[in-house]
N, C-alpha and C positions, 0 to 999 in steps of 0.2 A: 503494500500501499503506500510506504515511504517512497519509492523509487517513482511509482507515476506520480504523484507531487512535486519531485526529484525535476523528471522527467518533461512532462506537461502538465505544468501547474495548472493550466486555465481547463483545461479538460477534468482535472481532478478536482476542483475549487467549481467547479459548476456541475460536476455528480453530485457534490458532497452539496450545495445547496438546493438540488433537484430532491434527493433525496429527504435531504433537512426539514424541507415543507412538506413533502409526500405523504409521510411517514404522521408527522402533526397533522395534516389534512384527514391523512386515518383515523389516528387518535380522536379526533374532535366527530366523527362522520360516526366510528362505532363504537362510541364511549359506552353508550346503555349498554350493548353488551359487554364489554368490558367488564363494565361493572357487576354484572350479574355472573361471570365467571367467579369475581371474587366474594360471591354472596350478598352483594348488596344488591335491594330493593327500593329503586329510588327513580323519580320521573323528573322532565324536565323544570319543573315549576316547585318543585321541593328538595331541592340537590342542598347538602348541607355547604357551607359557607369554603369549607376545603377546596370540595370538587366545583364550585365555581371557579375560586383561585386558582387551582390546579390547572383548570380548561383554559382560562386565562392566560396564565403563564404559556402551556402550548402552544393556543392562539400568536402569540408575538414569540414565541422561541424563533423561528428563521428570520427575523429582524432584529432581535437581540443578538442572535447570533453575528447578525452584520455589522451592525454596531460594535462589536467590538474584533472583528476583522479589521475596519477599517481603523480602529486605534492601534491594533499592532500594525497595518500596515504606515502609518505614520511614522512611528516609533522605530519601526525597521524595515523598510523599503520596501523591494518586490518580492520578500518571502513568501506575502501571502498576495490572494485576489480577491480582494469582495466583490470587483463590477462580475466576475465571473461565478462567485456567491450565488449573488443580487440575480443576475439570468439565469441562473439554473435554479433559483425559487421560483422565480415568476413565470418560468416554462410550464411551473405547473397550473398555476392558475392560466394561461394561455390554453393548455390542454383541454382545463376543465369546460373552459367557455368555448372552446371551439366542438368539444363533444358535444354539448347542449344544441349547438347551430348545424355540425353537420350529421351527428351521429343518428338523427329520422333520416337525414337523405340518403346516407349509405346504407341502414338497415333498411328501405324501402327499395332501395335496389338489389339487394342480398337477395330480399324474399320476393321476387318479379318473378313472374314462370309464364309459359304462352297460357293463352287460351284455350280450354277445351270447353267445349259444349255440355258433356254430361257434370263433368265437376260444378259446372257453371249453376248448372237447371236443379243440381241436389243440393248444392247451398252445403259443400262439405268444408268440415270446420276441423281440420288437423290440429291447425295451428288455432287457439283461442285470437289471440290479437291480431292473426293474419291467415283470416280466412281464403278459401281458394277465389272467391270474387275478386276480394281489395287486392288479392299477389297479382288478377288476371289481367285486371279490367284495362290496364294502361296496354297491354298487348290488343286487348280487342280491339280497343279504337284505333290501334296503328295498323292493325292488318284487317280489322272489320267494319270500313267505313260504312254507316246507321244512317246517315243524312240520306231520304231517298226509299228507303225501304220499305214495304207495304208493314201493317200490323201484323197479320199472318206471318210474316219472312221473321220478323223479329222475335214473335213470339216463338216462332220453332227453332230462332237460333239462341232465345235467352230463358225460356220459358215465360209461362203467364205474369204478370205483373204483381209485384209482391203488396200482402193485404199491409195496408197502412193509414194511419188517420196524416200523416205528413203530404205535402206537394200536392193537394186537390189538384192545382191549377197545371197537374204533369199529368199527362194519359199513359205514360207509362213508368212505373217506380220500381226499382230494385236494390235491396238492401247490398252493400259490400262489404262493409265490417266497420270496427276503429277507426275514427278517423286519423290520417298518417300526421305527425309531427310532435312537438316537446310533449305537450300537452294530449293525450288521446282518451278526451272526453264524450264527445257527440261521435255521431255515426258518419259515414260517407256514404250517398247514394249515387245510383244513375239513373238520371230521369230524363225521356225523351217526350214531346209531343209530337202530335196527328196534326199535318195539315185537314183542308175541305175532301183531300182527294184518298185519304186515309193513309198517306207517307208520312214520314219522320221530315219534320221541318228542323228540329231543333233538339240537341243533347248535350247536356252536362253531366258534371260531378258533382254533388251539393253536397251541404253537411248540414246537419237538422239542427 
């Protein structure tokens, strides 16, 4: 370990900052489970004073360490690299924020699959959060243009409309699954409108 600090000090201090911030974040996130491992039965609002103080100390530990490294840098010169440590600690927060924005996009892409009429009509739900319809709808819309299809053609492809009180202004409604994104509270639906000739004039994915 000392060899790493001597040969590649920037890399070593970056890794040290990253590990310090990541460990502190893990402790703050999992403090309830950790307390349970020691036989403590506490909830957030009734934490003892010493536990609140300990969690506050853990929260500020990376930046206290940074301040100490900065003092050592002032006194001893280039033996330490506080900027590399700070970059490593900050990178943890960059990863967390990035995962909030990019995570849902990656998860959506990962679960996509080819459209299969049988699986669609049977509303297969092998994965509760990613049922077949939700995973296949993008491929459906890319490979099977719905505009201009007759009602019979649509129902032959997708089955009869789902029974729901939502979206009464649309002629055909199909439940897809939990909405995609960071907060998956609502549901996504494929809705279609028919013209006077009984053919699809508009369709879109909506949320309830």
